C-alpha positions in Angstrom: -20.2 26.0 40.5 -16.8 27.5 39.9 -15.6 28.9 36.7 -13.1 26.0 36.2 -15.9 23.4 36.5 -18.0 25.2 33.9 -15.1 25.5 31.5 -14.2 21.8 32.0 -17.8 20.7 31.3 -18.1 22.9 28.2 -14.8 21.6 26.7 -16.0 18.1 27.2 -19.3 18.7 25.6 -17.5 20.2 22.5 -15.2 17.2 22.0 -17.8 14.4 21.9 -19.9 15.8 19.0 -16.6 16.7 17.2 -15.2 13.2 17.5 -18.6 11.7 16.4 -18.5 14.0 13.3 -15.0 13.1 12.4 -15.8 9.3 12.8 -18.8 9.6 10.5 -16.8 11.6 7.9 -14.1 8.9 7.9 -16.7 6.1 7.6 -18.5 7.9 4.7 -15.2 8.5 2.9 -14.2 4.8 3.3 -17.6 3.6 2.1 -17.5 5.9 -1.0 -14.0 4.8 -1.8 -15.0 1.1 -1.5 -18.1 1.7 -3.7 -16.0 3.5 -6.4 -13.4 0.8 -6.4 -16.0 -1.9 -6.9 -17.4 -0.2 -10.0 -14.0 0.5 -11.7 -12.7 -3.0 -12.5 -15.8 -4.1 -14.5 -15.8 -1.0 -16.7 -12.0 -1.1 -17.2 -12.1 -4.8 -18.2 -14.8 -4.2 -20.8 -13.0 -1.3 -22.5 -9.7 -2.9 -23.4 -7.9 -6.3 -23.1 -4.4 -6.5 -21.9 -1.8 -6.9 -24.6 0.1 -10.2 -24.7 3.4 -10.2 -22.7 6.5 -10.0 -24.8 8.6 -13.1 -25.5 11.4 -13.7 -22.9 14.9 -13.0 -24.0 17.7 -15.4 -23.1 21.5 -14.7 -23.2 24.3 -17.1 -22.7 26.3 -16.5 -19.5 30.0 -17.4 -19.4 31.6 -19.1 -16.4 32.6 -16.6 -13.7 34.6 -16.7 -10.5 33.4 -15.8 -7.0 35.8 -15.1 -4.2 34.6 -16.7 -0.9 35.4 -15.5 2.7 39.0 -16.7 2.8 41.8 -15.6 0.5 42.4 -19.1 -0.8 38.8 -20.1 -1.4 37.4 -19.5 -4.8 34.2 -20.8 -6.5 33.9 -21.2 -10.3 30.3 -20.9 -11.4 28.9 -22.0 -14.8 25.2 -21.4 -15.6 23.6 -23.2 -18.5 
């Protein structure tokens, strides 16, 4: 065998276990994250209830004018 064939084969044999290791690490991280996320909502809900939302605030809005595309086109808007 030539030196280039030996080098090519050894590089290939390094990449396969490295890719398998990276894939397993990614799967383990995703599984752990999913497991932690499933535990968190039940403990957070038991600790405290959400405060009631504040009452909405309404303000009167006066009639206003909107200029449309042409110079002589105008729209008067009144919201109640």
